[in-house]
N, CA, C and O atoms as a MOPAC input file, in Angstrom:
PM7 MOZYME 1SCF
protein

 N     11.16700 1   -55.67000 1   143.48200 1
 C     10.35300 1   -54.45800 1   143.52000 1
 C      8.87000 1   -54.78300 1   143.75000 1
 O      8.14200 1   -54.00800 1   144.36900 1
 N      8.44600 1   -55.93100 1   143.24600 1
 C      7.04200 1   -56.30900 1   143.36200 1
 C      6.60400 1   -56.43900 1   144.81800 1
 O      5.45600 1   -56.14600 1   145.15100 1
 N      7.52100 1   -56.88000 1   145.69100 1
 C      7.17400 1   -57.04100 1   147.10200 1
 C      6.82200 1   -55.70500 1   147.74800 1
 O      5.99400 1   -55.65600 1   148.65600 1
 N      7.44400 1   -54.62500 1   147.28700 1
 C      7.11200 1   -53.30000 1   147.83600 1
 C      5.72200 1   -52.86200 1   147.38900 1
 O      5.00700 1   -52.20300 1   148.14400 1
 N      5.34000 1   -53.22000 1   146.17700 1
 C      3.99600 1   -52.90300 1   145.69900 1
 C      2.96800 1   -53.68600 1   146.51400 1
 O      1.94700 1   -53.13800 1   146.92900 1
 N      3.24500 1   -54.97200 1   146.73900 1
 C      2.35000 1   -55.77700 1   147.57900 1
 C      2.19200 1   -55.15000 1   148.96700 1
 O      1.08300 1   -55.04200 1   149.49100 1
 N      3.31400 1   -54.74400 1   149.54700 1
 C      3.25600 1   -54.15700 1   150.88500 1
 C      2.48100 1   -52.84100 1   150.87000 1
 O      1.67700 1   -52.59000 1   151.76800 1
 N      2.70800 1   -52.01200 1   149.87700 1
 C      1.99300 1   -50.73400 1   149.79200 1
 C      0.48600 1   -50.94300 1   149.65300 1
 O     -0.30100 1   -50.27600 1   150.32600 1
 N      0.08800 1   -51.86200 1   148.78700 1
 C     -1.34500 1   -52.12100 1   148.60200 1
 C     -1.93700 1   -52.77500 1   149.84700 1
 O     -3.08800 1   -52.51100 1   150.19700 1
 N     -1.16300 1   -53.62200 1   150.51400 1
 C     -1.62000 1   -54.22800 1   151.76600 1
 C     -1.87800 1   -53.15800 1   152.82000 1
 O     -2.88200 1   -53.20700 1   153.53000 1
 N     -0.98200 1   -52.20600 1   152.91800 1
 C     -1.13900 1   -51.11500 1   153.89100 1
 C     -2.37300 1   -50.28400 1   153.55600 1
 O     -3.17100 1   -49.96700 1   154.43900 1
 N     -2.52700 1   -49.93600 1   152.30000 1
 C     -3.67900 1   -49.12900 1   151.88500 1
 C     -4.98100 1   -49.88700 1   152.14500 1
 O     -5.95900 1   -49.30000 1   152.60900 1
 N     -4.99700 1   -51.18400 1   151.85000 1
 C     -6.19600 1   -51.99400 1   152.10700 1
 C     -6.53000 1   -52.02900 1   153.59200 1
 O     -7.69300 1   -51.91500 1   153.98000 1
 N     -5.50500 1   -52.18600 1   154.41400 1
 C     -5.71700 1   -52.22600 1   155.86300 1
 C     -6.21900 1   -50.88100 1   156.37300 1
 O     -7.09000 1   -50.83500 1   157.24200 1
 N     -5.68400 1   -49.79900 1   155.84800 1
 C     -6.10700 1   -48.46000 1   156.26400 1
 C     -7.56300 1   -48.21900 1   155.86600 1
 O     -8.33300 1   -47.66600 1   156.65100 1
 N     -7.94100 1   -48.62300 1   154.67300 1
 C     -9.33600 1   -48.46700 1   154.23800 1
 C    -10.25100 1   -49.29000 1   155.13700 1
 O    -11.28300 1   -48.79900 1   155.59600 1
 N     -9.87100 1   -50.54400 1   155.38800 1
 C    -10.69100 1   -51.41200 1   156.24200 1
 C    -10.83900 1   -50.81900 1   157.64100 1
 O    -11.94200 1   -50.77600 1   158.18600 1
 N     -9.74100 1   -50.36700 1   158.21300 1
 C     -9.78100 1   -49.78600 1   159.55700 1
 C    -10.61100 1   -48.51300 1   159.57500 1
 O    -11.33500 1   -48.25200 1   160.53600 1
 N    -10.50900 1   -47.72300 1   158.51900 1
 C    -11.27100 1   -46.47500 1   158.45100 1
 C    -12.78200 1   -46.73100 1   158.40100 1
 O    -13.56800 1   -45.88600 1   158.82900 1
 N    -13.18200 1   -47.87500 1   157.88900 1
 C    -14.60400 1   -48.20900 1   157.80000 1
 C    -15.15500 1   -48.91000 1   159.04100 1
 O    -16.36100 1   -49.13700 1   159.14200 1
 N    -14.27700 1   -49.25100 1   159.98300 1
 C    -14.74800 1   -49.95000 1   161.17900 1
 C    -15.81000 1   -49.16300 1   161.94000 1
 O    -16.80700 1   -49.72900 1   162.38900 1
 N    -15.59600 1   -47.86300 1   162.08300 1
 C    -16.56100 1   -47.05400 1   162.83200 1
 C    -17.92400 1   -47.04400 1   162.14700 1
 O    -18.95400 1   -47.20400 1   162.80200 1
 N    -17.92900 1   -46.85500 1   160.82400 1
 C    -19.20900 1   -46.79600 1   160.11500 1
 C    -19.87300 1   -48.16800 1   159.99600 1
 O    -21.06500 1   -48.24900 1   159.70100 1
 N    -19.11900 1   -49.24700 1   160.22000 1
 C    -19.72000 1   -50.58600 1   160.21500 1
 C    -20.57800 1   -50.80000 1   161.46200 1
 O    -21.39900 1   -51.71600 1   161.50400 1
 N    -20.39000 1   -49.96800 1   162.46200 1
 C    -21.18300 1   -49.99800 1   163.70000 1
 C    -21.32700 1   -51.41300 1   164.25800 1
 O    -22.42800 1   -51.94600 1   164.39300 1
 N    -20.15600 1   -52.00700 1   164.57900 1
 C    -20.18200 1   -53.34200 1   165.16200 1
 C    -20.65100 1   -54.41000 1   164.19800 1
 O    -21.25000 1   -55.40300 1   164.60900 1
 N    -20.38500 1   -54.21300 1   162.92700 1
 C    -20.79300 1   -55.13200 1   161.85700 1
 C    -22.31100 1   -55.26000 1   161.75200 1
 O    -22.83000 1   -56.31700 1   161.39400 1
 N    -23.00600 1   -54.18900 1   162.06300 1
 C    -24.46000 1   -54.18500 1   161.91000 1
 C    -24.89800 1   -53.53800 1   160.59700 1
 O    -26.06200 1   -53.65200 1   160.21200 1
 N    -23.98800 1   -52.86600 1   159.91400 1
 C    -24.29500 1   -52.25700 1   158.61600 1
 C    -23.55100 1   -53.03000 1   157.53400 1
 O    -22.33300 1   -53.19400 1   157.60700 1
 N    -24.29600 1   -53.51000 1   156.51900 1
 C    -23.75500 1   -54.44500 1   155.54600 1
 C    -22.58100 1   -53.88500 1   154.73600 1
 O    -21.49500 1   -54.46500 1   154.76100 1
 N    -22.77100 1   -52.77700 1   154.02100 1
 C    -21.74900 1   -52.30200 1   153.08600 1
 C    -20.45800 1   -51.88800 1   153.77900 1
 O    -19.38100 1   -52.29500 1   153.34200 1
 N    -20.52700 1   -51.09400 1   154.84400 1
 C    -19.25900 1   -50.79100 1   155.53200 1
 C    -18.59700 1   -52.06000 1   156.09300 1
 O    -17.37000 1   -52.16900 1   156.09300 1
 N    -19.39800 1   -53.01000 1   156.56600 1
 C    -18.85100 1   -54.27100 1   157.08200 1
 C    -18.16200 1   -55.05500 1   155.97700 1
 O    -17.10600 1   -55.64900 1   156.19400 1
 N    -18.75700 1   -55.05700 1   154.79800 1
 C    -18.16000 1   -55.74400 1   153.65600 1
 C    -16.81500 1   -55.11400 1   153.28800 1
 O    -15.85500 1   -55.82600 1   152.99200 1
 N    -16.74600 1   -53.79500 1   153.30600 1
 C    -15.48000 1   -53.10500 1   153.02300 1
 C    -14.42300 1   -53.52100 1   154.04800 1
 O    -13.27000 1   -53.75900 1   153.68800 1
 N    -14.81000 1   -53.60900 1   155.31500 1
 C    -13.87600 1   -54.00800 1   156.37300 1
 C    -13.35200 1   -55.41700 1   156.11500 1
 O    -12.14100 1   -55.63900 1   156.12800 1
 N    -14.23700 1   -56.35500 1   155.88400 1
 C    -13.83800 1   -57.75900 1   155.70300 1
 C    -12.97200 1   -57.93000 1   154.45100 1
 O    -11.91500 1   -58.55800 1   154.51000 1
 N    -13.41500 1   -57.37500 1   153.32600 1
 C    -12.64900 1   -57.50400 1   152.08000 1
 C    -11.30100 1   -56.79300 1   152.21000 1
 O    -10.28000 1   -57.30400 1   151.75100 1
 N    -11.30100 1   -55.62200 1   152.83100 1
 C    -10.05900 1   -54.88200 1   153.00900 1
 C     -9.03700 1   -55.64700 1   153.82900 1
 O     -7.86200 1   -55.70500 1   153.46800 1
 N     -9.48400 1   -56.23600 1   154.93400 1
 C     -8.55200 1   -57.00700 1   155.76700 1
 C     -8.09500 1   -58.28900 1   155.07400 1
 O     -6.92300 1   -58.65200 1   155.17100 1
 N     -8.99500 1   -58.97600 1   154.38200 1
 C     -8.59000 1   -60.18000 1   153.65100 1
 C     -7.53000 1   -59.86000 1   152.59800 1
 O     -6.52200 1   -60.55700 1   152.49200 1
 N     -7.76300 1   -58.81300 1   151.83300 1
 C     -6.79100 1   -58.41000 1   150.82100 1
 C     -5.47700 1   -57.99300 1   151.47000 1
 O     -4.40200 1   -58.35300 1   150.99200 1
 N     -5.56500 1   -57.23600 1   152.55900 1
 C     -4.35700 1   -56.76000 1   153.23100 1
 C     -3.49800 1   -57.92400 1   153.72300 1
 O     -2.28600 1   -57.93300 1   153.50900 1
 N     -4.11100 1   -58.89400 1   154.37200 1
 C     -3.33000 1   -60.00600 1   154.90500 1
 C     -2.82100 1   -60.93600 1   153.80500 1
 O     -1.73500 1   -61.50100 1   153.92800 1
 N     -3.58700 1   -61.09900 1   152.74100 1
 C     -3.10300 1   -61.89300 1   151.62100 1
 C     -1.85600 1   -61.24600 1   151.00900 1
 O     -0.84900 1   -61.91600 1   150.77900 1
 N     -1.93500 1   -59.94200 1   150.75000 1
 C     -0.79100 1   -59.25100 1   150.15100 1
 C      0.39300 1   -59.19300 1   151.11100 1
 O      1.54300 1   -59.27200 1   150.67700 1
 N      0.13100 1   -59.05700 1   152.39700 1
 C      1.22300 1   -59.09500 1   153.37300 1
 C      1.90900 1   -60.46500 1   153.33000 1
 O      3.13300 1   -60.54500 1   153.43500 1
 N      1.13800 1   -61.52900 1   153.17900 1
 C      1.74300 1   -62.86500 1   153.10800 1
 C      2.64500 1   -62.99900 1   151.88300 1
 O      3.67600 1   -63.66900 1   151.94900 1
 N      2.27400 1   -62.37600 1   150.77700 1
 C      3.13100 1   -62.38800 1   149.59100 1
 C      4.39900 1   -61.57900 1   149.83200 1
 O      5.48100 1   -61.94900 1   149.37700 1
 N      4.25500 1   -60.48600 1   150.54200 1
 C      5.39900 1   -59.63600 1   150.87500 1
 C      6.42500 1   -60.40600 1   151.70000 1
 O      7.63100 1   -60.23000 1   151.52400 1
 N      5.94200 1   -61.25600 1   152.59700 1
 C      6.82600 1   -61.96700 1   153.51500 1
 C      7.66600 1   -63.03700 1   152.82900 1
 O      8.54200 1   -63.62500 1   153.46200 1
 N      7.42000 1   -63.30200 1   151.55200 1
 C      8.28600 1   -64.20800 1   150.79900 1
 C      9.65300 1   -63.57900 1   150.56000 1
 O     10.63500 1   -64.28500 1   150.33400 1
 N      9.71500 1   -62.24700 1   150.61200 1
 C     10.94700 1   -61.53000 1   150.28400 1
 C     11.46400 1   -60.66700 1   151.43200 1
 O     12.67100 1   -60.60300 1   151.66300 1
 N     10.56700 1   -60.00900 1   152.14300 1
 C     10.96100 1   -59.08900 1   153.21300 1
 C     10.81000 1   -59.80900 1   154.55100 1
 O      9.78800 1   -60.45400 1   154.78200 1
 N     11.80600 1   -59.71600 1   155.44000 1
 C     11.68300 1   -60.34200 1   156.76500 1
 C     10.44900 1   -59.83600 1   157.50800 1
 O     10.07900 1   -58.66700 1   157.38800 1
 N      9.81800 1   -60.71600 1   158.27100 1
 C      8.55800 1   -60.39300 1   158.93100 1
 C      8.68300 1   -59.17900 1   159.85600 1
 O      7.77900 1   -58.34500 1   159.88600 1
 N      9.76300 1   -59.06100 1   160.59800 1
 C      9.92000 1   -57.93500 1   161.51200 1
 C      9.98900 1   -56.60400 1   160.78300 1
 O      9.40000 1   -55.61600 1   161.22100 1
 N     10.70000 1   -56.58100 1   159.68300 1
 C     10.83800 1   -55.35900 1   158.89000 1
 C      9.51000 1   -55.02500 1   158.21300 1
 O      9.06300 1   -53.87800 1   158.24400 1
 N      8.88400 1   -56.02700 1   157.60200 1
 C      7.60300 1   -55.78200 1   156.93100 1
 C      6.56000 1   -55.28500 1   157.91600 1
 O      5.80000 1   -54.36200 1   157.61900 1
 N      6.52700 1   -55.90300 1   159.09300 1
 C      5.52300 1   -55.49300 1   160.08100 1
 C      5.81100 1   -54.10900 1   160.62700 1
 O      4.87800 1   -53.35000 1   160.89400 1
 N      7.07200 1   -53.76100 1   160.79900 1
 C      7.41900 1   -52.40800 1   161.25100 1
 C      6.96300 1   -51.36200 1   160.24300 1
 O      6.42000 1   -50.32300 1   160.61600 1
 N      7.18600 1   -51.64200 1   158.98100 1
 C      6.76200 1   -50.70700 1   157.92800 1
 C      5.23400 1   -50.67400 1   157.86100 1
 O      4.63400 1   -49.60100 1   157.80000 1
 N      4.61700 1   -51.84200 1   157.87300 1
 C      3.15300 1   -51.95900 1   157.83200 1
 C      2.52700 1   -51.14500 1   158.96500 1
 O      1.64100 1   -50.32300 1   158.73000 1
 N      2.98300 1   -51.37500 1   160.17100 1
 C      2.35800 1   -50.71900 1   161.31600 1
 C      2.68200 1   -49.23700 1   161.35800 1
 O      1.81000 1   -48.42600 1   161.66900 1
 N      3.92000 1   -48.86700 1   161.05000 1
 C      4.30000 1   -47.45500 1   161.08800 1
 C      3.55100 1   -46.61100 1   160.07200 1
 O      2.97400 1   -45.57700 1   160.40900 1
 N      3.56600 1   -47.05700 1   158.83900 1
 C      2.85500 1   -46.32600 1   157.78600 1
 C      1.35000 1   -46.38400 1   158.02600 1
 O      0.64200 1   -45.39800 1   157.82200 1
 N      0.86800 1   -47.54800 1   158.46200 1
 C     -0.56200 1   -47.68900 1   158.75100 1
 C     -1.02400 1   -46.73800 1   159.84000 1
 O     -2.07200 1   -46.10500 1   159.70600 1
 N     -0.25400 1   -46.62900 1   160.91900 1
 C     -0.60400 1   -45.70500 1   162.00600 1
 C     -0.66800 1   -44.27700 1   161.49700 1
 O     -1.59700 1   -43.53400 1   161.81200 1
 N      0.31600 1   -43.90600 1   160.71600 1
 C      0.34600 1   -42.54500 1   160.16800 1
 C     -0.86900 1   -42.28300 1   159.27700 1
 O     -1.51900 1   -41.24500 1   159.40400 1
 N     -1.17500 1   -43.20700 1   158.38800 1
 C     -2.31000 1   -43.01700 1   157.47200 1
 C     -3.65300 1   -43.05500 1   158.19700 1
 O     -4.56700 1   -42.31500 1   157.83600 1
 N     -3.78300 1   -43.90500 1   159.21400 1
 C     -5.02800 1   -43.94100 1   159.99700 1
 C     -5.21300 1   -42.63200 1   160.74900 1
 O     -6.32100 1   -42.09700 1   160.79600 1
 N     -4.14200 1   -42.10900 1   161.33500 1
 C     -4.23500 1   -40.82100 1   162.03600 1
 C     -4.62100 1   -39.71500 1   161.06100 1
 O     -5.44100 1   -38.85600 1   161.38700 1
 N     -4.03500 1   -39.73400 1   159.87300 1
 C     -4.37100 1   -38.73700 1   158.85500 1
 C     -5.82000 1   -38.88500 1   158.40000 1
 O     -6.52000 1   -37.88800 1   158.22200 1
 N     -6.26900 1   -40.11600 1   158.21300 1
 C     -7.64700 1   -40.38400 1   157.82200 1
 C     -8.62800 1   -39.89200 1   158.88900 1
 O     -9.64100 1   -39.27000 1   158.56700 1
 N     -8.32600 1   -40.17200 1   160.14900 1
 C     -9.17800 1   -39.70000 1   161.24200 1
 C     -9.25000 1   -38.18900 1   161.29700 1
 O    -10.30800 1   -37.61700 1   161.56000 1
 N     -8.13600 1   -37.55300 1   161.05100 1
 C     -8.07800 1   -36.09000 1   161.07100 1
 C     -8.85700 1   -35.50400 1   159.89000 1
 O     -9.61100 1   -34.54500 1   160.05700 1
 N     -8.67300 1   -36.08500 1   158.69000 1
 C     -9.31400 1   -35.53500 1   157.49000 1
 C    -10.80200 1   -35.85300 1   157.39800 1
 O    -11.59500 1   -34.99300 1   157.01200 1
 N    -11.19400 1   -37.08900 1   157.75300 1
 C    -12.54900 1   -37.53800 1   157.47400 1
 C    -13.43600 1   -37.72200 1   158.70200 1
 O    -14.66100 1   -37.71100 1   158.58300 1
 N    -12.83700 1   -37.89000 1   159.87400 1
 C    -13.63700 1   -38.15500 1   161.06700 1
 C    -13.57000 1   -37.02100 1   162.08800 1
 O    -14.04300 1   -37.15900 1   163.21500 1
 N    -12.97800 1   -35.90200 1   161.68000 1
 C    -12.90200 1   -34.70400 1   162.52600 1
 C    -12.21700 1   -34.98500 1   163.86600 1
 O    -12.61500 1   -34.44600 1   164.89900 1
 N    -11.18900 1   -35.83000 1   163.84000 1
 C    -10.42000 1   -36.11600 1   165.04400 1
 C     -9.20200 1   -35.19800 1   165.07200 1
 O     -8.54500 1   -34.98400 1   164.05300 1
 N     -8.91600 1   -34.66500 1   166.24400 1
 C     -7.81000 1   -33.71900 1   166.33800 1
 C     -6.49800 1   -34.44600 1   166.64100 1
 O     -6.48800 1   -35.54200 1   167.20200 1
 N     -5.41300 1   -33.81600 1   166.25900 1
 C     -4.07000 1   -34.29900 1   166.55900 1
 C     -3.33600 1   -33.19300 1   167.31200 1
 O     -3.02800 1   -32.14600 1   166.74200 1
 N     -3.05800 1   -33.42900 1   168.58900 1
 C     -2.33900 1   -32.41900 1   169.35500 1
 C     -0.82800 1   -32.59300 1   169.17200 1
 O     -0.37900 1   -33.50100 1   168.47200 1
 N     -0.06000 1   -31.72200 1   169.80100 1
 C      1.38600 1   -31.73700 1   169.61400 1
 C      2.02200 1   -33.06400 1   170.03500 1
 O      2.86100 1   -33.58000 1   169.29600 1
 N      1.66000 1   -33.64500 1   171.19300 1
 C      2.24900 1   -34.95000 1   171.52200 1
 C      1.93600 1   -36.02600 1   170.47400 1
 O      2.78400 1   -36.86700 1   170.17500 1
 N      0.73800 1   -35.99900 1   169.92800 1
 C      0.38600 1   -36.96400 1   168.88300 1
 C      1.24000 1   -36.74200 1   167.63600 1
 O      1.72900 1   -37.70300 1   167.04200 1
 N      1.42100 1   -35.50000 1   167.24100 1
 C      2.24000 1   -35.19000 1   166.06500 1
 C      3.69700 1   -35.58300 1   166.27800 1
 O      4.34300 1   -36.09400 1   165.36300 1
 N      4.21600 1   -35.34900 1   167.47800 1
 C      5.59800 1   -35.74400 1   167.78900 1
 C      5.72600 1   -37.26900 1   167.73400 1
 O      6.67400 1   -37.79600 1   167.15200 1
 N      4.77200 1   -37.96900 1   168.33900 1
 C      4.79800 1   -39.42800 1   168.31300 1
 C      4.73200 1   -39.98100 1   166.90300 1
 O      5.46400 1   -40.91000 1   166.56000 1
 N      3.85900 1   -39.41400 1   166.08400 1
 C      3.76000 1   -39.84700 1   164.68500 1
 C      5.06000 1   -39.57900 1   163.92900 1
 O      5.47900 1   -40.38500 1   163.09800 1
 N      5.68700 1   -38.45500 1   164.21900 1
 C      6.96700 1   -38.13100 1   163.58700 1
 C      8.04500 1   -39.14600 1   163.96900 1
 O      8.86600 1   -39.53000 1   163.13600 1
 N      8.03800 1   -39.57400 1   165.22500 1
 C      9.00500 1   -40.58300 1   165.65900 1
 C      8.76500 1   -41.92800 1   164.97100 1
 O      9.71400 1   -42.64100 1   164.64300 1
 N      7.50300 1   -42.26600 1   164.75600 1
 C      7.18000 1   -43.51000 1   164.04400 1
 C      7.69000 1   -43.43700 1   162.60900 1
 O      8.29800 1   -44.38500 1   162.11400 1
 N      7.44400 1   -42.32100 1   161.94800 1
 C      7.92200 1   -42.13500 1   160.57500 1
 C      9.45000 1   -42.19900 1   160.53600 1
 O     10.02700 1   -42.80300 1   159.63100 1
 N     10.09500 1   -41.58000 1   161.51300 1
 C     11.56700 1   -41.63000 1   161.57900 1
 C     12.05000 1   -43.06200 1   161.74500 1
 O     13.03700 1   -43.45500 1   161.12300 1
 N     11.37700 1   -43.84500 1   162.56800 1
 C     11.76000 1   -45.24100 1   162.75600 1
 C     11.63900 1   -46.05400 1   161.48100 1
 O     12.52200 1   -46.85200 1   161.16600 1
 N     10.56900 1   -45.86000 1   160.75600 1
 C     10.38600 1   -46.56800 1   159.48000 1
 C     11.46500 1   -46.13200 1   158.49000 1
 O     11.99600 1   -46.95800 1   157.74800 1
 N     11.78500 1   -44.85600 1   158.47700 1
 C     12.83100 1   -44.35700 1   157.57200 1
 C     14.18300 1   -44.97000 1   157.91900 1
 O     14.92700 1   -45.36300 1   157.02100 1
 N     14.51000 1   -45.05700 1   159.19900 1
 C     15.78200 1   -45.65700 1   159.61800 1
 C     15.86700 1   -47.10600 1   159.16200 1
 O     16.90500 1   -47.54500 1   158.66600 1
 N     14.77900 1   -47.84800 1   159.32800 1
 C     14.76400 1   -49.24900 1   158.88700 1
 C     15.02300 1   -49.33200 1   157.38600 1
 O     15.84200 1   -50.13400 1   156.93700 1
 N     14.33500 1   -48.51700 1   156.62400 1
 C     14.45700 1   -48.59400 1   155.16600 1
 C     15.79000 1   -48.11700 1   154.64400 1
 O     16.28700 1   -48.64100 1   153.64700 1
 N     16.37900 1   -47.13400 1   155.29400 1
 C     17.63900 1   -46.57000 1   154.79400 1
 C     18.85100 1   -47.34100 1   155.30400 1
 O     19.80300 1   -47.56300 1   154.55500 1
 N     18.82700 1   -47.74600 1   156.55600 1
 C     20.03200 1   -48.29200 1   157.16500 1
 C     20.03400 1   -49.79200 1   157.42700 1
 O     21.10600 1   -50.37300 1   157.60300 1
 N     18.89000 1   -50.43000 1   157.45900 1
 C     18.84500 1   -51.85300 1   157.79900 1
 C     19.33700 1   -52.70900 1   156.64000 1
 O     18.95400 1   -52.49500 1   155.49000 1
 N     20.18600 1   -53.67500 1   156.95200 1
 C     20.67400 1   -54.59800 1   155.93800 1
 C     19.70200 1   -55.75600 1   155.72900 1
 O     19.88000 1   -56.56500 1   154.81900 1
 N     18.67700 1   -55.83400 1   156.57400 1
 C     17.72200 1   -56.93300 1   156.45100 1
 C     16.60300 1   -56.62800 1   155.47200 1
 O     15.81700 1   -57.51600 1   155.14200 1
 N     16.51400 1   -55.38900 1   155.00000 1
 C     15.45000 1   -55.00400 1   154.07300 1
 C     15.84500 1   -55.43400 1   152.66300 1
 O     16.95300 1   -55.16800 1   152.19900 1
 N     14.92000 1   -56.09900 1   152.00400 1
 C     15.15700 1   -56.51700 1   150.60400 1
 C     14.95500 1   -55.33300 1   149.68000 1
 O     13.86700 1   -54.75800 1   149.63900 1
 N     15.97300 1   -54.96600 1   148.94900 1
 C     15.86300 1   -53.81000 1   148.03100 1
 C     15.74000 1   -54.25900 1   146.61200 1
 O     15.63900 1   -53.42900 1   145.70900 1

């Protein structure tokens, strides 16, 4: 169960870091840049711990799928970015893919 917590925190750290990239303005602003660097370091460290138990392909599929969804939501909520119907359909397909992996794949460590 601990590996799922590591993966969840890794995803959240990566989403926070990615969300701060714009405000870091090319790493010219100290505090947003620090959030980006620390967020990515924490995310990759926790992902490495996750990979002790979950196969890399499955972990990365979950990482990227959930991360894409959360980044799109973050952009919509905080950066005033719009999501049109094709974007919503695409995001739904990504979520469906992650769900299929988690529910039906025998390679996922439960």
